[in-house]
N, CA, C, O and CB atoms as a CASP TS submission, in Angstrom:
PFRMAT TS
TARGET T0000
AUTHOR 0000-0000-0000
METHOD Language model
MODEL 1
PARENT N/A
ATOM      1  N   MET     1     113.163  91.279 132.821  1.00  0.00           N
ATOM      2  CA  MET     1     112.958  92.603 132.270  1.00  0.00           C
ATOM      3  C   MET     1     111.477  92.730 131.911  1.00  0.00           C
ATOM      4  O   MET     1     110.886  91.844 131.293  1.00  0.00           O
ATOM      5  CB  MET     1     113.879  92.853 131.024  1.00  0.00           C
ATOM      6  N   ALA     2     110.903  93.853 132.317  1.00  0.00           N
ATOM      7  CA  ALA     2     109.491  94.121 132.029  1.00  0.00           C
ATOM      8  C   ALA     2     109.355  94.618 130.582  1.00  0.00           C
ATOM      9  O   ALA     2     110.263  95.232 130.023  1.00  0.00           O
ATOM     10  CB  ALA     2     108.903  95.172 133.036  1.00  0.00           C
ATOM     11  N   THR     3     108.201  94.330 130.012  1.00  0.00           N
ATOM     12  CA  THR     3     107.915  94.803 128.647  1.00  0.00           C
ATOM     13  C   THR     3     106.786  95.831 128.706  1.00  0.00           C
ATOM     14  O   THR     3     105.737  95.602 129.309  1.00  0.00           O
ATOM     15  CB  THR     3     107.530  93.608 127.699  1.00  0.00           C
ATOM     16  N   LEU     4     107.035  96.964 128.063  1.00  0.00           N
ATOM     17  CA  LEU     4     105.974  98.007 127.983  1.00  0.00           C
ATOM     18  C   LEU     4     105.333  97.907 126.650  1.00  0.00           C
ATOM     19  O   LEU     4     106.004  97.644 125.652  1.00  0.00           O
ATOM     20  CB  LEU     4     106.533  99.448 128.207  1.00  0.00           C
ATOM     21  N   LEU     5     104.014  98.114 126.601  1.00  0.00           N
ATOM     22  CA  LEU     5     103.271  98.190 125.350  1.00  0.00           C
ATOM     23  C   LEU     5     102.983  99.640 125.149  1.00  0.00           C
ATOM     24  O   LEU     5     102.252 100.253 125.927  1.00  0.00           O
ATOM     25  CB  LEU     5     101.957  97.326 125.361  1.00  0.00           C
ATOM     26  N   LEU     6     103.567 100.210 124.082  1.00  0.00           N
ATOM     27  CA  LEU     6     103.388 101.652 123.804  1.00  0.00           C
ATOM     28  C   LEU     6     102.839 101.791 122.388  1.00  0.00           C
ATOM     29  O   LEU     6     103.091 100.960 121.515  1.00  0.00           O
ATOM     30  CB  LEU     6     104.751 102.454 123.964  1.00  0.00           C
ATOM     31  N   THR     7     102.100 102.839 122.195  1.00  0.00           N
ATOM     32  CA  THR     7     101.599 103.162 120.849  1.00  0.00           C
ATOM     33  C   THR     7     102.758 103.840 120.095  1.00  0.00           C
ATOM     34  O   THR     7     103.767 104.235 120.679  1.00  0.00           O
ATOM     35  CB  THR     7     100.297 104.110 120.909  1.00  0.00           C
ATOM     36  N   ASP     8     102.569 103.952 118.802  1.00  0.00           N
ATOM     37  CA  ASP     8     103.560 104.652 117.994  1.00  0.00           C
ATOM     38  C   ASP     8     103.738 106.106 118.443  1.00  0.00           C
ATOM     39  O   ASP     8     104.846 106.642 118.479  1.00  0.00           O
ATOM     40  CB  ASP     8     103.159 104.605 116.526  1.00  0.00           C
ATOM     41  N   GLU     9     102.624 106.706 118.774  1.00  0.00           N
ATOM     42  CA  GLU     9     102.638 108.091 119.206  1.00  0.00           C
ATOM     43  C   GLU     9     103.367 108.266 120.538  1.00  0.00           C
ATOM     44  O   GLU     9     104.056 109.264 120.745  1.00  0.00           O
ATOM     45  CB  GLU     9     101.220 108.610 119.318  1.00  0.00           C
ATOM     46  N   GLN    10     103.215 107.305 121.430  1.00  0.00           N
ATOM     47  CA  GLN    10     103.963 107.369 122.696  1.00  0.00           C
ATOM     48  C   GLN    10     105.461 107.226 122.463  1.00  0.00           C
ATOM     49  O   GLN    10     106.265 107.923 123.082  1.00  0.00           O
ATOM     50  CB  GLN    10     103.482 106.276 123.659  1.00  0.00           C
ATOM     51  N   VAL    11     105.820 106.333 121.583  1.00  0.00           N
ATOM     52  CA  VAL    11     107.250 106.148 121.284  1.00  0.00           C
ATOM     53  C   VAL    11     107.799 107.430 120.676  1.00  0.00           C
ATOM     54  O   VAL    11     108.879 107.897 121.038  1.00  0.00           O
ATOM     55  CB  VAL    11     107.477 104.937 120.316  1.00  0.00           C
ATOM     56  N   GLU    12     107.042 107.981 119.754  1.00  0.00           N
ATOM     57  CA  GLU    12     107.481 109.245 119.104  1.00  0.00           C
ATOM     58  C   GLU    12     107.682 110.332 120.183  1.00  0.00           C
ATOM     59  O   GLU    12     108.685 111.045 120.156  1.00  0.00           O
ATOM     60  CB  GLU    12     106.416 109.726 118.022  1.00  0.00           C
ATOM     61  N   GLN    13     106.758 110.457 121.105  1.00  0.00           N
ATOM     62  CA  GLN    13     106.888 111.484 122.127  1.00  0.00           C
ATOM     63  C   GLN    13     108.103 111.245 123.038  1.00  0.00           C
ATOM     64  O   GLN    13     108.789 112.183 123.443  1.00  0.00           O
ATOM     65  CB  GLN    13     105.618 111.542 122.961  1.00  0.00           C
ATOM     66  N   LEU    14     108.345 109.970 123.346  1.00  0.00           N
ATOM     67  CA  LEU    14     109.502 109.655 124.166  1.00  0.00           C
ATOM     68  C   LEU    14     110.813 109.993 123.434  1.00  0.00           C
ATOM     69  O   LEU    14     111.743 110.521 124.043  1.00  0.00           O
ATOM     70  CB  LEU    14     109.477 108.173 124.559  1.00  0.00           C
ATOM     71  N   VAL    15     110.882 109.695 122.154  1.00  0.00           N
ATOM     72  CA  VAL    15     112.114 110.033 121.357  1.00  0.00           C
ATOM     73  C   VAL    15     112.261 111.500 121.310  1.00  0.00           C
ATOM     74  O   VAL    15     113.386 111.989 121.412  1.00  0.00           O
ATOM     75  CB  VAL    15     112.062 109.467 119.905  1.00  0.00           C
ATOM     76  N   LYS    16     111.186 112.264 121.159  1.00  0.00           N
ATOM     77  CA  LYS    16     111.316 113.778 121.078  1.00  0.00           C
ATOM     78  C   LYS    16     111.865 114.353 122.342  1.00  0.00           C
ATOM     79  O   LYS    16     112.426 115.448 122.325  1.00  0.00           O
ATOM     80  CB  LYS    16     109.951 114.449 120.789  1.00  0.00           C
ATOM     81  N   GLN    17     111.718 113.627 123.487  1.00  0.00           N
ATOM     82  CA  GLN    17     112.239 114.113 124.751  1.00  0.00           C
ATOM     83  C   GLN    17     113.721 113.865 124.939  1.00  0.00           C
ATOM     84  O   GLN    17     114.340 114.396 125.861  1.00  0.00           O
ATOM     85  CB  GLN    17     111.498 113.490 125.863  1.00  0.00           C
ATOM     86  N   LEU    18     114.282 113.059 124.065  1.00  0.00           N
ATOM     87  CA  LEU    18     115.702 112.736 124.165  1.00  0.00           C
ATOM     88  C   LEU    18     116.591 113.909 123.824  1.00  0.00           C
ATOM     89  O   LEU    18     116.167 114.787 123.071  1.00  0.00           O
ATOM     90  CB  LEU    18     116.031 111.583 123.269  1.00  0.00           C
ATOM     91  N   PRO    19     117.809 113.966 124.345  1.00  0.00           N
ATOM     92  CA  PRO    19     118.764 114.973 123.933  1.00  0.00           C
ATOM     93  C   PRO    19     119.083 114.829 122.441  1.00  0.00           C
ATOM     94  O   PRO    19     118.948 113.726 121.911  1.00  0.00           O
ATOM     95  CB  PRO    19     120.045 114.870 124.773  1.00  0.00           C
ATOM     96  N   ALA    20     119.485 115.856 121.762  1.00  0.00           N
ATOM     97  CA  ALA    20     119.742 115.851 120.350  1.00  0.00           C
ATOM     98  C   ALA    20     120.640 114.698 119.893  1.00  0.00           C
ATOM     99  O   ALA    20     120.346 114.037 118.897  1.00  0.00           O
ATOM    100  CB  ALA    20     120.350 117.142 119.967  1.00  0.00           C
ATOM    101  N   GLN    21     121.755 114.455 120.638  1.00  0.00           N
ATOM    102  CA  GLN    21     122.666 113.391 120.257  1.00  0.00           C
ATOM    103  C   GLN    21     121.960 112.015 120.319  1.00  0.00           C
ATOM    104  O   GLN    21     122.164 111.179 119.439  1.00  0.00           O
ATOM    105  CB  GLN    21     123.909 113.407 121.174  1.00  0.00           C
ATOM    106  N   SER    22     121.171 111.793 121.310  1.00  0.00           N
ATOM    107  CA  SER    22     120.427 110.548 121.403  1.00  0.00           C
ATOM    108  C   SER    22     119.417 110.387 120.323  1.00  0.00           C
ATOM    109  O   SER    22     119.248 109.286 119.798  1.00  0.00           O
ATOM    110  CB  SER    22     119.757 110.451 122.701  1.00  0.00           C
ATOM    111  N   LYS    23     118.708 111.488 119.953  1.00  0.00           N
ATOM    112  CA  LYS    23     117.779 111.446 118.855  1.00  0.00           C
ATOM    113  C   LYS    23     118.501 110.985 117.570  1.00  0.00           C
ATOM    114  O   LYS    23     118.028 110.126 116.826  1.00  0.00           O
ATOM    115  CB  LYS    23     117.124 112.828 118.659  1.00  0.00           C
ATOM    116  N   GLN    24     119.687 111.617 117.356  1.00  0.00           N
ATOM    117  CA  GLN    24     120.434 111.302 116.142  1.00  0.00           C
ATOM    118  C   GLN    24     120.847 109.874 116.112  1.00  0.00           C
ATOM    119  O   GLN    24     120.847 109.271 115.039  1.00  0.00           O
ATOM    120  CB  GLN    24     121.640 112.175 116.015  1.00  0.00           C
ATOM    121  N   ARG    25     121.208 109.280 117.246  1.00  0.00           N
ATOM    122  CA  ARG    25     121.603 107.874 117.325  1.00  0.00           C
ATOM    123  C   ARG    25     120.402 106.993 117.012  1.00  0.00           C
ATOM    124  O   ARG    25     120.545 106.012 116.282  1.00  0.00           O
ATOM    125  CB  ARG    25     122.180 107.536 118.725  1.00  0.00           C
ATOM    126  N   VAL    26     119.226 107.309 117.541  1.00  0.00           N
ATOM    127  CA  VAL    26     118.033 106.561 117.252  1.00  0.00           C
ATOM    128  C   VAL    26     117.680 106.635 115.735  1.00  0.00           C
ATOM    129  O   VAL    26     117.307 105.627 115.136  1.00  0.00           O
ATOM    130  CB  VAL    26     116.872 107.092 118.114  1.00  0.00           C
ATOM    131  N   LEU    27     117.798 107.784 115.157  1.00  0.00           N
ATOM    132  CA  LEU    27     117.493 107.965 113.772  1.00  0.00           C
ATOM    133  C   LEU    27     118.435 107.165 112.911  1.00  0.00           C
ATOM    134  O   LEU    27     118.011 106.495 111.969  1.00  0.00           O
ATOM    135  CB  LEU    27     117.547 109.413 113.408  1.00  0.00           C
ATOM    136  N   MET    28     119.766 107.233 113.240  1.00  0.00           N
ATOM    137  CA  MET    28     120.755 106.459 112.492  1.00  0.00           C
ATOM    138  C   MET    28     120.513 104.977 112.598  1.00  0.00           C
ATOM    139  O   MET    28     120.670 104.274 111.600  1.00  0.00           O
ATOM    140  CB  MET    28     122.142 106.777 112.974  1.00  0.00           C
ATOM    141  N   ASN    29     120.136 104.458 113.760  1.00  0.00           N
ATOM    142  CA  ASN    29     119.856 103.070 113.931  1.00  0.00           C
ATOM    143  C   ASN    29     118.653 102.636 113.126  1.00  0.00           C
ATOM    144  O   ASN    29     118.676 101.575 112.503  1.00  0.00           O
ATOM    145  CB  ASN    29     119.653 102.766 115.365  1.00  0.00           C
ATOM    146  N   LEU    30     117.595 103.444 113.128  1.00  0.00           N
ATOM    147  CA  LEU    30     116.397 103.161 112.390  1.00  0.00           C
ATOM    148  C   LEU    30     116.643 103.214 110.887  1.00  0.00           C
ATOM    149  O   LEU    30     116.108 102.398 110.136  1.00  0.00           O
ATOM    150  CB  LEU    30     115.312 104.129 112.780  1.00  0.00           C
ATOM    151  N   THR    31     117.451 104.171 110.453  1.00  0.00           N
ATOM    152  CA  THR    31     117.776 104.306 109.036  1.00  0.00           C
ATOM    153  C   THR    31     118.609 103.111 108.602  1.00  0.00           C
ATOM    154  O   THR    31     118.361 102.571 107.524  1.00  0.00           O
ATOM    155  CB  THR    31     118.532 105.634 108.758  1.00  0.00           C
ATOM    156  N   ALA    32     119.563 102.682 109.373  1.00  0.00           N
ATOM    157  CA  ALA    32     120.366 101.493 109.022  1.00  0.00           C
ATOM    158  C   ALA    32     119.474 100.254 108.861  1.00  0.00           C
ATOM    159  O   ALA    32     119.665  99.433 107.964  1.00  0.00           O
ATOM    160  CB  ALA    32     121.447 101.231 110.107  1.00  0.00           C
ATOM    161  N   GLU    33     118.492 100.154 109.771  1.00  0.00           N
ATOM    162  CA  GLU    33     117.574  99.013 109.716  1.00  0.00           C
ATOM    163  C   GLU    33     116.729  99.061 108.459  1.00  0.00           C
ATOM    164  O   GLU    33     116.464  98.023 107.851  1.00  0.00           O
ATOM    165  CB  GLU    33     116.674  98.984 110.951  1.00  0.00           C
ATOM    166  N   ARG    34     116.295 100.266 108.054  1.00  0.00           N
ATOM    167  CA  ARG    34     115.508 100.426 106.849  1.00  0.00           C
ATOM    168  C   ARG    34     116.342 100.095 105.599  1.00  0.00           C
ATOM    169  O   ARG    34     115.856  99.444 104.674  1.00  0.00           O
ATOM    170  CB  ARG    34     114.959 101.853 106.766  1.00  0.00           C
ATOM    171  N   VAL    35     117.548 100.533 105.587  1.00  0.00           N
ATOM    172  CA  VAL    35     118.461 100.260 104.434  1.00  0.00           C
ATOM    173  C   VAL    35     118.651  98.757 104.333  1.00  0.00           C
ATOM    174  O   VAL    35     118.601  98.207 103.233  1.00  0.00           O
ATOM    175  CB  VAL    35     119.871 100.991 104.602  1.00  0.00           C
ATOM    176  N   GLN    36     118.864  98.092 105.431  1.00  0.00           N
ATOM    177  CA  GLN    36     119.054  96.639 105.414  1.00  0.00           C
ATOM    178  C   GLN    36     117.812  95.947 104.887  1.00  0.00           C
ATOM    179  O   GLN    36     117.904  94.999 104.106  1.00  0.00           O
ATOM    180  CB  GLN    36     119.393  96.117 106.819  1.00  0.00           C
ATOM    181  N   TRP    37     116.621  96.433 105.324  1.00  0.00           N
ATOM    182  CA  TRP    37     115.347  95.844 104.832  1.00  0.00           C
ATOM    183  C   TRP    37     115.231  95.989 103.337  1.00  0.00           C
ATOM    184  O   TRP    37     114.881  95.033 102.644  1.00  0.00           O
ATOM    185  CB  TRP    37     114.131  96.509 105.509  1.00  0.00           C
ATOM    186  N   TRP    38     115.528  97.206 102.812  1.00  0.00           N
ATOM    187  CA  TRP    38     115.413  97.444 101.318  1.00  0.00           C
ATOM    188  C   TRP    38     116.389  96.588 100.586  1.00  0.00           C
ATOM    189  O   TRP    38     116.050  96.038  99.538  1.00  0.00           O
ATOM    190  CB  TRP    38     115.667  98.939 100.943  1.00  0.00           C
ATOM    191  N   GLN    39     117.631  96.443 101.106  1.00  0.00           N
ATOM    192  CA  GLN    39     118.594  95.576 100.427  1.00  0.00           C
ATOM    193  C   GLN    39     118.119  94.134 100.385  1.00  0.00           C
ATOM    194  O   GLN    39     118.238  93.489  99.343  1.00  0.00           O
ATOM    195  CB  GLN    39     119.946  95.652 101.113  1.00  0.00           C
ATOM    196  N   THR    40     117.590  93.610 101.470  1.00  0.00           N
ATOM    197  CA  THR    40     117.043  92.296 101.500  1.00  0.00           C
ATOM    198  C   THR    40     115.875  92.130 100.550  1.00  0.00           C
ATOM    199  O   THR    40     115.783  91.134  99.832  1.00  0.00           O
ATOM    200  CB  THR    40     116.635  91.963 102.872  1.00  0.00           C
ATOM    201  N   ALA    41     114.986  93.102 100.549  1.00  0.00           N
ATOM    202  CA  ALA    41     113.776  93.050  99.651  1.00  0.00           C
ATOM    203  C   ALA    41     114.265  93.029  98.223  1.00  0.00           C
ATOM    204  O   ALA    41     113.802  92.195  97.445  1.00  0.00           O
ATOM    205  CB  ALA    41     112.792  94.295  99.883  1.00  0.00           C
ATOM    206  N   ALA    42     115.179  93.906  97.835  1.00  0.00           N
ATOM    207  CA  ALA    42     115.697  93.980  96.501  1.00  0.00           C
ATOM    208  C   ALA    42     116.320  92.622  96.088  1.00  0.00           C
ATOM    209  O   ALA    42     116.013  92.090  95.022  1.00  0.00           O
ATOM    210  CB  ALA    42     116.727  95.116  96.403  1.00  0.00           C
ATOM    211  N   ARG    43     117.162  92.100  96.916  1.00  0.00           N
ATOM    212  CA  ARG    43     117.862  90.845  96.636  1.00  0.00           C
ATOM    213  C   ARG    43     116.836  89.704  96.444  1.00  0.00           C
ATOM    214  O   ARG    43     116.941  88.910  95.510  1.00  0.00           O
ATOM    215  CB  ARG    43     118.860  90.503  97.798  1.00  0.00           C
ATOM    216  N   GLU    44     115.842  89.647  97.356  1.00  0.00           N
ATOM    217  CA  GLU    44     114.835  88.578  97.211  1.00  0.00           C
ATOM    218  C   GLU    44     113.952  88.844  95.989  1.00  0.00           C
ATOM    219  O   GLU    44     113.543  87.889  95.329  1.00  0.00           O
ATOM    220  CB  GLU    44     113.956  88.471  98.495  1.00  0.00           C
ATOM    221  N   GLY    45     113.658  90.041  95.680  1.00  0.00           N
ATOM    222  CA  GLY    45     112.888  90.382  94.481  1.00  0.00           C
ATOM    223  C   GLY    45     113.597  89.975  93.220  1.00  0.00           C
ATOM    224  O   GLY    45     112.988  89.455  92.284  1.00  0.00           O
ATOM    225  N   GLU    46     114.928  90.222  93.200  1.00  0.00           N
ATOM    226  CA  GLU    46     115.695  89.808  91.979  1.00  0.00           C
ATOM    227  C   GLU    46     115.687  88.260  91.865  1.00  0.00           C
ATOM    228  O   GLU    46     115.546  87.704  90.776  1.00  0.00           O
ATOM    229  CB  GLU    46     117.208  90.354  92.042  1.00  0.00           C
ATOM    230  N   GLN    47     115.845  87.584  93.038  1.00  0.00           N
ATOM    231  CA  GLN    47     115.837  86.107  92.994  1.00  0.00           C
ATOM    232  C   GLN    47     114.458  85.603  92.433  1.00  0.00           C
ATOM    233  O   GLN    47     114.393  84.646  91.662  1.00  0.00           O
ATOM    234  CB  GLN    47     116.107  85.509  94.456  1.00  0.00           C
ATOM    235  N   ASP    48     113.385  86.289  92.858  1.00  0.00           N
ATOM    236  CA  ASP    48     112.051  85.923  92.353  1.00  0.00           C
ATOM    237  C   ASP    48     111.956  86.143  90.847  1.00  0.00           C
ATOM    238  O   ASP    48     111.399  85.313  90.129  1.00  0.00           O
ATOM    239  CB  ASP    48     110.957  86.738  93.073  1.00  0.00           C
ATOM    240  N   MET    49     112.501  87.263  90.367  1.00  0.00           N
ATOM    241  CA  MET    49     112.472  87.585  88.902  1.00  0.00           C
ATOM    242  C   MET    49     113.294  86.539  88.141  1.00  0.00           C
ATOM    243  O   MET    49     112.882  86.100  87.067  1.00  0.00           O
ATOM    244  CB  MET    49     113.046  89.048  88.618  1.00  0.00           C
ATOM    245  N   LYS    50     114.427  86.142  88.668  1.00  0.00           N
ATOM    246  CA  LYS    50     115.259  85.124  88.034  1.00  0.00           C
ATOM    247  C   LYS    50     114.474  83.802  87.913  1.00  0.00           C
ATOM    248  O   LYS    50     114.495  83.136  86.878  1.00  0.00           O
ATOM    249  CB  LYS    50     116.573  84.912  88.847  1.00  0.00           C
ATOM    250  N   ARG    51     113.787  83.453  89.005  1.00  0.00           N
ATOM    251  CA  ARG    51     113.030  82.214  89.003  1.00  0.00           C
ATOM    252  C   ARG    51     111.885  82.238  88.037  1.00  0.00           C
ATOM    253  O   ARG    51     111.647  81.276  87.308  1.00  0.00           O
ATOM    254  CB  ARG    51     112.522  81.922  90.362  1.00  0.00           C
ATOM    255  N   LEU    52     111.159  83.368  88.033  1.00  0.00           N
ATOM    256  CA  LEU    52     110.037  83.503  87.094  1.00  0.00           C
ATOM    257  C   LEU    52     110.466  83.504  85.646  1.00  0.00           C
ATOM    258  O   LEU    52     109.797  82.929  84.788  1.00  0.00           O
ATOM    259  CB  LEU    52     109.282  84.759  87.377  1.00  0.00           C
ATOM    260  N   ALA    53     111.589  84.155  85.378  1.00  0.00           N
ATOM    261  CA  ALA    53     112.145  84.156  84.031  1.00  0.00           C
ATOM    262  C   ALA    53     112.536  82.737  83.595  1.00  0.00           C
ATOM    263  O   ALA    53     112.261  82.317  82.471  1.00  0.00           O
ATOM    264  CB  ALA    53     113.364  85.089  83.962  1.00  0.00           C
ATOM    265  N   ALA    54     113.188  82.007  84.523  1.00  0.00           N
ATOM    266  CA  ALA    54     113.606  80.654  84.188  1.00  0.00           C
ATOM    267  C   ALA    54     112.405  79.740  83.911  1.00  0.00           C
ATOM    268  O   ALA    54     112.457  78.870  83.042  1.00  0.00           O
ATOM    269  CB  ALA    54     114.453  80.078  85.318  1.00  0.00           C
ATOM    270  N   GLU    55     111.304  79.963  84.685  1.00  0.00           N
ATOM    271  CA  GLU    55     110.108  79.171  84.462  1.00  0.00           C
ATOM    272  C   GLU    55     109.517  79.389  83.043  1.00  0.00           C
ATOM    273  O   GLU    55     108.775  78.553  82.529  1.00  0.00           O
ATOM    274  CB  GLU    55     109.066  79.515  85.525  1.00  0.00           C
ATOM    275  N   ARG    56     109.873  80.534  82.438  1.00  0.00           N
ATOM    276  CA  ARG    56     109.376  80.888  81.127  1.00  0.00           C
ATOM    277  C   ARG    56     110.480  80.690  80.084  1.00  0.00           C
ATOM    278  O   ARG    56     110.350  81.166  78.956  1.00  0.00           O
ATOM    279  CB  ARG    56     108.863  82.341  81.116  1.00  0.00           C
ATOM    280  N   GLY    57     111.542  80.008  80.437  1.00  0.00           N
ATOM    281  CA  GLY    57     112.604  79.709  79.491  1.00  0.00           C
ATOM    282  C   GLY    57     113.548  80.892  79.192  1.00  0.00           C
ATOM    283  O   GLY    57     114.246  80.894  78.178  1.00  0.00           O
ATOM    284  N   LEU    58     113.558  81.876  80.070  1.00  0.00           N
ATOM    285  CA  LEU    58     114.397  83.056  79.878  1.00  0.00           C
ATOM    286  C   LEU    58     115.543  83.045  80.909  1.00  0.00           C
ATOM    287  O   LEU    58     115.457  82.414  81.962  1.00  0.00           O
ATOM    288  CB  LEU    58     113.546  84.363  80.006  1.00  0.00           C
ATOM    289  N   VAL    59     116.600  83.760  80.565  1.00  0.00           N
ATOM    290  CA  VAL    59     117.749  83.867  81.513  1.00  0.00           C
ATOM    291  C   VAL    59     117.860  85.322  81.920  1.00  0.00           C
ATOM    292  O   VAL    59     118.249  86.173  81.121  1.00  0.00           O
ATOM    293  CB  VAL    59     119.121  83.352  80.864  1.00  0.00           C
ATOM    294  N   TRP    60     117.522  85.597  83.143  1.00  0.00           N
ATOM    295  CA  TRP    60     117.486  86.983  83.666  1.00  0.00           C
ATOM    296  C   TRP    60     118.787  87.728  83.430  1.00  0.00           C
ATOM    297  O   TRP    60     118.800  88.897  83.044  1.00  0.00           O
ATOM    298  CB  TRP    60     117.179  86.975  85.157  1.00  0.00           C
ATOM    299  N   GLU    61     119.923  86.991  83.683  1.00  0.00           N
ATOM    300  CA  GLU    61     121.226  87.623  83.589  1.00  0.00           C
ATOM    301  C   GLU    61     121.556  88.072  82.165  1.00  0.00           C
ATOM    302  O   GLU    61     122.294  89.043  82.000  1.00  0.00           O
ATOM    303  CB  GLU    61     122.287  86.677  84.088  1.00  0.00           C
ATOM    304  N   THR    62     121.044  87.409  81.141  1.00  0.00           N
ATOM    305  CA  THR    62     121.361  87.783  79.778  1.00  0.00           C
ATOM    306  C   THR    62     120.355  88.744  79.172  1.00  0.00           C
ATOM    307  O   THR    62     120.543  89.222  78.054  1.00  0.00           O
ATOM    308  CB  THR    62     121.453  86.566  78.935  1.00  0.00           C
ATOM    309  N   MET    63     119.262  89.036  79.926  1.00  0.00           N
ATOM    310  CA  MET    63     118.267  89.955  79.374  1.00  0.00           C
ATOM    311  C   MET    63     118.744  91.357  79.484  1.00  0.00           C
ATOM    312  O   MET    63     119.415  91.706  80.455  1.00  0.00           O
ATOM    313  CB  MET    63     116.934  89.808  80.068  1.00  0.00           C
ATOM    314  N   THR    64     118.400  92.233  78.458  1.00  0.00           N
ATOM    315  CA  THR    64     118.773  93.627  78.579  1.00  0.00           C
ATOM    316  C   THR    64     117.820  94.297  79.529  1.00  0.00           C
ATOM    317  O   THR    64     116.808  93.719  79.925  1.00  0.00           O
ATOM    318  CB  THR    64     118.776  94.331  77.214  1.00  0.00           C
ATOM    319  N   GLU    65     118.145  95.519  79.894  1.00  0.00           N
ATOM    320  CA  GLU    65     117.260  96.233  80.825  1.00  0.00           C
ATOM    321  C   GLU    65     115.877  96.451  80.229  1.00  0.00           C
ATOM    322  O   GLU    65     114.879  96.288  80.931  1.00  0.00           O
ATOM    323  CB  GLU    65     117.871  97.579  81.213  1.00  0.00           C
ATOM    324  N   PRO    66     115.792  96.817  78.946  1.00  0.00           N
ATOM    325  CA  PRO    66     114.369  96.975  78.362  1.00  0.00           C
ATOM    326  C   PRO    66     113.626  95.583  78.365  1.00  0.00           C
ATOM    327  O   PRO    66     112.414  95.527  78.571  1.00  0.00           O
ATOM    328  CB  PRO    66     114.436  97.563  76.807  1.00  0.00           C
ATOM    329  N   GLU    67     114.370  94.497  78.136  1.00  0.00           N
ATOM    330  CA  GLU    67     113.705  93.185  78.150  1.00  0.00           C
ATOM    331  C   GLU    67     113.225  92.855  79.592  1.00  0.00           C
ATOM    332  O   GLU    67     112.138  92.312  79.793  1.00  0.00           O
ATOM    333  CB  GLU    67     114.686  92.064  77.617  1.00  0.00           C
ATOM    334  N   ARG    68     114.053  93.196  80.551  1.00  0.00           N
ATOM    335  CA  ARG    68     113.656  92.928  81.952  1.00  0.00           C
ATOM    336  C   ARG    68     112.422  93.776  82.303  1.00  0.00           C
ATOM    337  O   ARG    68     111.487  93.284  82.935  1.00  0.00           O
ATOM    338  CB  ARG    68     114.846  93.243  82.948  1.00  0.00           C
ATOM    339  N   GLU    69     112.425  95.038  81.894  1.00  0.00           N
ATOM    340  CA  GLU    69     111.290  95.905  82.190  1.00  0.00           C
ATOM    341  C   GLU    69     110.022  95.389  81.535  1.00  0.00           C
ATOM    342  O   GLU    69     108.959  95.384  82.155  1.00  0.00           O
ATOM    343  CB  GLU    69     111.573  97.329  81.730  1.00  0.00           C
ATOM    344  N   ALA    70     110.126  94.947  80.268  1.00  0.00           N
ATOM    345  CA  ALA    70     108.978  94.353  79.594  1.00  0.00           C
ATOM    346  C   ALA    70     108.504  93.095  80.283  1.00  0.00           C
ATOM    347  O   ALA    70     107.304  92.861  80.418  1.00  0.00           O
ATOM    348  CB  ALA    70     109.315  94.049  78.161  1.00  0.00           C
ATOM    349  N   PHE    71     109.453  92.288  80.717  1.00  0.00           N
ATOM    350  CA  PHE    71     109.098  91.031  81.422  1.00  0.00           C
ATOM    351  C   PHE    71     108.325  91.331  82.679  1.00  0.00           C
ATOM    352  O   PHE    71     107.267  90.748  82.913  1.00  0.00           O
ATOM    353  CB  PHE    71     110.357  90.213  81.771  1.00  0.00           C
ATOM    354  N   VAL    72     108.854  92.263  83.517  1.00  0.00           N
ATOM    355  CA  VAL    72     108.210  92.636  84.774  1.00  0.00           C
ATOM    356  C   VAL    72     106.831  93.234  84.494  1.00  0.00           C
ATOM    357  O   VAL    72     105.858  92.941  85.188  1.00  0.00           O
ATOM    358  CB  VAL    72     109.090  93.638  85.565  1.00  0.00           C
ATOM    359  N   ASP    73     106.769  94.087  83.452  1.00  0.00           N
ATOM    360  CA  ASP    73     105.509  94.712  83.112  1.00  0.00           C
ATOM    361  C   ASP    73     104.484  93.675  82.718  1.00  0.00           C
ATOM    362  O   ASP    73     103.308  93.789  83.062  1.00  0.00           O
ATOM    363  CB  ASP    73     105.697  95.713  81.998  1.00  0.00           C
ATOM    364  N   GLY    74     104.941  92.640  81.978  1.00  0.00           N
ATOM    365  CA  GLY    74     104.037  91.580  81.614  1.00  0.00           C
ATOM    366  C   GLY    74     103.548  90.784  82.808  1.00  0.00           C
ATOM    367  O   GLY    74     102.384  90.387  82.852  1.00  0.00           O
ATOM    368  N   ILE    75     104.426  90.544  83.784  1.00  0.00           N
ATOM    369  CA  ILE    75     103.994  89.848  84.991  1.00  0.00           C
ATOM    370  C   ILE    75     102.983  90.708  85.763  1.00  0.00           C
ATOM    371  O   ILE    75     101.959  90.200  86.220  1.00  0.00           O
ATOM    372  CB  ILE    75     105.213  89.503  85.886  1.00  0.00           C
ATOM    373  N   LEU    76     103.262  91.967  85.903  1.00  0.00           N
ATOM    374  CA  LEU    76     102.372  92.846  86.699  1.00  0.00           C
ATOM    375  C   LEU    76     101.034  93.044  86.045  1.00  0.00           C
ATOM    376  O   LEU    76     100.013  93.173  86.720  1.00  0.00           O
ATOM    377  CB  LEU    76     103.016  94.198  86.922  1.00  0.00           C
ATOM    378  N   HIS    77     101.036  93.068  84.708  1.00  0.00           N
ATOM    379  CA  HIS    77      99.766  93.358  84.018  1.00  0.00           C
ATOM    380  C   HIS    77      99.180  92.158  83.250  1.00  0.00           C
ATOM    381  O   HIS    77      98.279  92.309  82.425  1.00  0.00           O
ATOM    382  CB  HIS    77      99.973  94.505  83.055  1.00  0.00           C
ATOM    383  N   GLY    78      99.722  90.962  83.548  1.00  0.00           N
ATOM    384  CA  GLY    78      99.193  89.732  82.997  1.00  0.00           C
ATOM    385  C   GLY    78      99.272  89.543  81.516  1.00  0.00           C
ATOM    386  O   GLY    78      98.433  88.889  80.896  1.00  0.00           O
ATOM    387  N   SER    79     100.334  90.150  80.944  1.00  0.00           N
ATOM    388  CA  SER    79     100.525  89.963  79.465  1.00  0.00           C
ATOM    389  C   SER    79     101.260  88.696  79.176  1.00  0.00           C
ATOM    390  O   SER    79     101.508  88.378  78.013  1.00  0.00           O
ATOM    391  CB  SER    79     101.296  91.144  78.842  1.00  0.00           C
TER
END
């Protein structure tokens, strides 16, 4: 199978030429991929927060939402 190297703009133009039903299928597939990426990123981010909390003697699961927010704020702003 040959591989084509296309720019983003070329891909966009090709998708625009598809029939409406095909465009919808492409959009649904891309949206599903994005949702999966966000779910993975959120899961990994929470694991990172649990690890960072544990390194500081805290238990992420027992922290209240305000405590978690303050903890993350402290990490982001070096407090």
